[in-house]
N, C-alpha and C positions, 0 to 999 in steps of 0.2 A: 559570749556576746554574739548575737546574730550578725551576719554580714550586712553591711550598709550598702545598698545598691541604689544608685540614682539613675532613673531613666528620664530622658529629655523628650519633650514633644517636638517632633520634626515635621509635623504636618504642613506647616506654613513654609513655603519656599522663600528663600532669601537670595538676593542678588547683590553683588558688590558695586560700589561706585566705580567710576573710571579709573583705570590703572595708571600709575606714573610711568615715566620713560625708563629706559634701561638703567639698571643699577651699575654702579662703578665696579668694574672687574677687579677681582683680587689678583694682584700681580706679584705678590711676594711668595717665595717658596713655602712649602708646607712646614718646613722645620722652623720657620720664623713665627708660626702661629703659636700662641700660648693660650690654652683654654682658660687658665685661671690667672688673674692679674696679680698685683703685688702681694707678697707673702709676708706680712709684717705683723707681729702681734704678741698678751701679758697674762697674768695669773687668771686661770679660768674661773668664771663665776658660774658654777653649776647650780641650777635651780630645779630641784626635784618637782615634777608636776605629774602626779598620777603614776608614780613609778611602780606601784603594785598592780597586779592583774585586776581587771574589773573596773578600771577607771575610764571606760569608754574610749573616746577618741582623743583625750588629752595627751600631750607629749609625755614620754617617760621622763625626760629631763630636757633642760634648755641651757644654752651658754649665752650669756647676755652682756658681753663686753666687747663691742665693736669688732665683731668677727668679719673678716674680709673675704676669706676663701675657705673651702672645705673639700676634702677628698677622703676616700676610704679604700682600704685594702686589707684582706685577711680579717682580723677581728678588731681593727683599729680605725678610728676616725681621727683624721688630722685636721686641726683648725689653725688658721693663721689670722692674727688679729693685732690691733694696736696695743701697745703697753701703756701704762700710766704716763701722764705728762712728764716729759723730760727723760724718759727711759727708752731703751731700744725696743723695737718690735719683737714679738715672740711667736713661736710655733709650739703647739702642744698636741700630744697624742692622747686620745681618750680611749678607754675600754668601751667598745661599741655597746656592749650589753648593759653596763652599769653607769657609764659616764665618768668613771674614776679617771683622774689624771695619771697617766703612766709616766710621762716625762715632759720636760719643757726645755726649749733651746732658744737662745737669743738669735734674732735676725738682724737684717739691715734694711734701711729704707730703699736702697738701690738693688735689692734682690727680687727676683721673680720666681715664683714657685712653678716647678716643671711637672713633677709627677711623683707618684707613690706606688711601690710594689710591696709584696709581703715582706721583703727584706731591706729595701733601701728607700730613701726619699732623696729628691734632687732639687737644688735651687741654683739659679743662675744669677750672677752679678755681672752687669754689663754697662759700659760707658762708651760714648762716642764724643770725641772732642770737636772743636769748632771746624777743624779741617776734615772731619769725617773719619779720623783714625779710630779703630776699634780696640778697646781693651776690655777683657772680661775673663771670667773663669766659671767652671761648673763645680759645685760642691756636692758631694754625696754624704749622707748621714745614715746611721743605723736606724731602721724603722722601729726596732724593739727598744732601743735605749735613747735615741736622739743624739748619740755621740758621732762626731765627725769620723768618716772613713777615709776619704781621699779627696784631692782637689786636682783639677786639670785646667791649666791656664790657656788662654787664647783659643778657646773653642766655643762653639754654639751648639746647643742640643738639637739633634734630629729626632730622636725618639727612643723608645724601649723596644728591643727585639727579643725574640724567643731565646731561651737558654740563659737568661740573666745578662744580656748584652745591652749596654748603653751606646747608642750610635751618636757620634758628634761630628761636626764639621770643624776642622782646624783651620785657623787663619794663617796658612803657611805662606801666602803670597800677599802680604798686606798692601803692597803698592799697586796692585792690579785693580782696575776699575771693573766692578761687576754690575754696573747699572744697566738700564735698558737702552736699546738702540732706537732713537727716535726717528731714524731715517725711513722706517716702515709705516709711519703714520703719527697722528696726534696722540700723545700719551693720555690725554683726557677723554679720548673716544673709546668707550668700552667695547665697541665692536671690532677694534683693531687689536690684534695679538702682536705684542712687541717681544722680540728675542732679547736675551741678555747679551752684553758685549762679551766676546770670547775671553775666557780667563781660566786659570787652573783651579781645581777644587780637590781637596783632600778630605776623605771620610775615614773615621777610625771607629772600630768596635771595641769598647772597653768592658772589662769584667766589672759587673755592678758592685761587687763586694770589695775588690782591691784597686780598681782603676787601671789595672794593667791592660796594655793593648793586646787584643786577640788578633786583630787584622788591621791592615791599612790599605786603602785604595786611593790612588791618585788618578784624576781625570784630566785629560789634555784639554786645552782650549777648544771650544766648539762641541765638546761632548757633554750631554745633559743627563743628570741623574734623575731617577724616578724612585720615590719611596711611596709605598702603598700603605694607607691607614684605613683600618676598619673602625678603629676606636682610638683617636688621638689621645696620648702620644705613642700608642702601641703600633709598631710597624709590622706589616704582614708580607712585604715584598720589597726587593731592591734590584734595580736594573739601570743600565746606562745605554744611551743611544748617541753614536757619533755622527758628525756632519756627513760622513760617507754612508750612513745607513746601517752601520754595524750595531746590532742590538745584543747586549750581553746581560743575562740574568745571573744574579749572584746570591750565594748562600749568606744569610744574615748572621749565622753563628761563626762562619770561617772567613767570609769575604771572597771565597773562591768562586770562579765562573762555573756555573752549572749547565749553561746552554748558550749557544751563540747562533745568531741568524743575521742575514743581510736583507734589509728592506730597500726596495727601489724607490728612494725618496725623490721628490720633485720640489726643489726650492729649499729655503732656509727654515729651520725648525724653531718654533717659539717655545714649545713644551710638548711633552708626551706623557701618556698615562696608560695603565693596563686596560686592555679590552676584555672581551670574553676569552676563555681559555684558548691559547694559540693565536691571539690577535693583539695588536697594539694600536692605540689611537694617537695620531700625530697631528698636532696643531701647527699649521704653517704660519709663518710670519706674515703680517699684513691682514688682508681680508679674504684670504683663500680658504678659510674654514678648516675643519678637522677631517682627516681621512682615517679610515680603518684599514689596516694592513694585515695580511696573513703572514705569520712567522715562517711557515714552512716554504712557501713559494716566494715570499718577499713582495708580492704584487699588491697593489691597492685594490681593495674590494669595492669601496664606494666612498663618496665624500659628502659631508654635510656642510652647507653654507647658509647663512642667514644674517640678519642685522642684529641678532641677539648679542648680549655680552659674550665675548670670545671664549670664556672659560666655562660656559654653562652646559657643555656636553659635546658629543654624546658620551655617556658613561654606561657601563654594563648595569642591567637591571633585570629583575624577574627571571633570573637564571639563563635565559636564552635570547634576551632582547637588549636594546639600548634605549636610554631615556635622554631627552633634552629638556632642561628646565628653562622655559621661556619667560617672557615678561608678563604674559597673561594666561599661559596654560603650560601643561607638561605633555610632550609628545613621546609616544612609545613607538620605536622603530623596529622594522624587520632587520635582523642581524645579517641576512644574506645580501640585501640590496639597499638598506637604509630608508626604505619607503615607510611613511607614517601608517601605522596600524590603527591607532586610535589616539584621542587626546582627552586629557582631563582638563576641561576648560574652567579657568578661574582658580585652579589649584596649582600652585607653583612651588610650594615648600614641602620637601619630602620628610615625613616623619620616620617611616620604616619601610624597608623592602622585605616582604615576607616570602618571597619566592613565587607564590601564586597570586599575590595581590600587592598593591601599593597603598600605604596609608599616607594621605596627603592633607596638608592644611591649605585652606583658602586664604590667600594673602591679598589684602586690599590696600588701597592708597593710604600711605602714611601710617599704616598699622603694623608695628613691629611685634605685636603680641596677638597672633591669630587665634581665634576661638571656634573655628568651624573645621572639623576634620571629617574626612570620608575615606572609605575603603573602596578601591577600584579593582575589579576582577582583572587579573593579568592577561587573560586571553581575549576578552571582549571589551574591556573598559567599562563594563556595567557597574553602577554604584551598588555595592553590597550592603552598606549601611552608612549613615551620616549622623554625626552628633555635633551639637552647637552648645556654646556657653562655657566650655572648659578651655583653659589656657595651658599650653605646654610649658612645663618647668624646664629651665635651662636654655631656652631658645630652641631653634629649629632642629639642630643636628646632633645635640649632645645627650643621647639617652644613656642612662647608667649601664654599667657592665652587668649589674645584678639587679633583679627585681622588676624588670620590664619598664614600661613607659609611665611616667608620673605626670599628672595634670593637676591643676588647681583652679579655684574660683573663689571670689569674695562672697561672704555670707552677710556682711554688714560693712559699714564704712571703715572698720578696723580689722575685722576678723576674716579668716579664710579657712577653707578645707583643702586637704591634699587627697587626691584619688589615684587609683591605678587603672589605666585604660586597658580593657581586654581587646586585643586586636581581632579576635574572632567575630565579635558581634558589636563592639563599640560601647558596651556597658562600662560604667565607671564604678569601681568599688572604693568607697570613701575609707581611708585608713587613718586619718588624723585631722585634727583642727588646731588652730593656733590663734592667739590674740595678737594684735599689733602687727599684722602681716601685710606689709605694703610692697607693691611691685612684684615683678617676676622672681620667684625663688630660684636658687641654685641647689639642686638636689643630687645626692649620691647615695649609694647603698652598699651594705655588706650583705652577707647571707641571712642575717637576722634583723637588721635595722635599716631604716631609711632616715636620712638626715637632710633637712632642708634649711638653707640660709636665706633669710629675708631681712634686708636693711639692717645688718649688723647683729641679728639674733639668730642662733642656730637652734632648731627644734629637732628632736629625735623621737621617732615612733617605732614600735615593733613592725617588722615586715611580715605580712600575712603569708 
């Protein structure tokens, strides 16, 4: 079958309407973000659709029974969906190649699906009573069989670390208040960075197969953790910063301190995140903005202040620069002094950072599904290519770990096609089509298959 390539006419310029005001800042920690919502779900209804080679762009198979979430790892696709009326929800593992049901396990309506590896899957059960008291547990199951492996009570998941480690936060001090301190400003003002009230925190690294603790780290009140994510829930780094400015980097497999530095801080910290190698970005409480510090000397290199939402940057980008994602543009900064090198005007949603270029979506007023993507040269900001008319699957920041960037667009009032965006030149290779395809799909991929969920129906195609 020849490759299906769609080229779009971009000769006519397009300008967005007026942008809205600042978005509400995300104030919760990264470990509280869950990419996939409720994981509840019943016997798979697999519908073969062009399973043999040569059936064009039709799905290899489909699952058509109120699927709510999908993930993939190794050679398996895991679906979560409602069961028949009056029964418990169900999770099922499918052989990615054939769609054959490998196993099925009962779920609960108060469970949230956390993630899947080649060896285990994780679900979280959590409740908060009227007084705010937390009760919950993390359950691990065997990805190959669906059988329960272990359970850990009174924890919340942080993420998956290298070496088969599951990092959790244990609720070891349930009576302490970990809310935000409103004395630094209005909690509804997105340009104000609020610190959390001082409280203890405990993090534990668990063996993903046994649940045994590999390491435990307790942080004193006023010390803030930092977990780095390149692909949530997969963690790439762990550090802590005390109120006195002591920065400790830790090994995710052992919890041991690997390096320690002292930063000459000025004021109360609201949050911190990793900068370029050897640098730390520290967000001060209130309106003082974010400062970039050098680890070795501890001194502040420069500070960025604006009326933008407080958590919009600067963040490392393009290997040697920093980026700030504003309300109407994206600014690329010189790492030496924080001066603006160039701006991507009108483009505020990052699709991918390829090191030598940024792939950005143009985000316009009240449009949560942008369909205008452009590539900007990292050195000059020049537009290398621009494509319109394709929507990003999964929202702005959730590109699959395998298979590249997937996009989609409607071909009728009910049908749609799925494509693969080439970041080199912006061409879109159509890899599948589906009927009854409404809204933005949630897509994931294995090494050989791409699976997209749209309004309760899961479609699976071969991955080119």
